[in-house]
C-alpha positions, 0 to 999 in steps of 0.5 A: 484088181481083176476078180476071177469070179463075181456072182452078179456078173455071172447072173447078169450073163444069163440075161445077156448083160454080162459085158455091162456087169464085167465093165461096171461091177461097182455099179452092179454091186452098188445096186445090190447094196441099195437093194439090201438096205431097202429090203432090211429097212422094210423088214425092220419097219414092217410090223414094228412093236414094243417087242422088236424083232431081231432085224428091228432091234439091230436097226434101232441100235444103229439108228439111235447110235447115229442119231445120238452122235449127230445130236451130241456134235451138231445139236438138235438141228442136226436131226434134219440131216440125219437121213442123208448122214445115216444113209451115207454111213450104211451105204459105205459100210455095207459097200466096204463089207462086201469086199470080204465076201467071196464072189462079191465086189466092194463098190467103194474100191472103185473111185467113181463110188466114193467120188459120187458120195463125196460130190453129194456131200459137197453139194449138200454142204453148200445147200445147207449153208444157203438154207441157213444164211441165204446170200450171207453164206458168201461171208464164209468164203471172204474172211474177217479182213475185207481188203483180203477177201479176194485172197481168202475167197481163192483159198476157201474155194480151193479148200472146199474143193479139196474136201471132195478129193479128201473124201474120195481118195481116203475111202478109195485108197483104203478099200483098193489097198485092202483088195490088192493085199487080199488078192496077193495073199490069195495067190500066194497062200491059198483061199482060206488060211493065210488071208484070214488075219487080213480079212479080220482086219478088213472088218475094222477098216470097213467100219472105220472108213465108213465112220470117218466118211460119215463124221467128216460129212457131219462136220462139213454140214455143221460148219455150213450151219455156223455163222461166219467169223 
């Protein structure tokens, strides 16, 4: 989808980097997402006190909620993977919400962004499996019947590879579809009134898609931690 005006693209033009920003807006706005998360994380952790500031209070609610959800579904061991799971959720959520702001580009509506996140989850899943089971992790791919192991191996490899496609296209498809709908409504109904219901629905879509990505990642990590059956 072609955006008529992007703030960061115009800003990069001042430094002679307009062509790069125009060609790779998902990269530029991913940098902005990371910057916002780092800044707010710093502000929330700076000068922490028993009487929390507004920023600290918001982060405590989000962090404690995610932590409780992980522990309830994985157990206490799940806290080891809380940093990467929480980062995935916050990054995807903020990236999705950027699409609702005029002049901003949601990096998750470019297939490269959800693909990069999905690959991180894919690699991390198998690193967790190796960490917990060592060489025995191969049993997750061999099935319960030894003489059918080659067939199970092929099926499992295809299934695990499909996880990358599932995570990628679910997030990309929903965010790109929302962008296209907004673009059509902007062109047909003006800048404000007609797209408002879709923008309201977009908030729900942004939150749900971030949570689904987070939840599936957690399930994959949990599966790698379990013993093969």
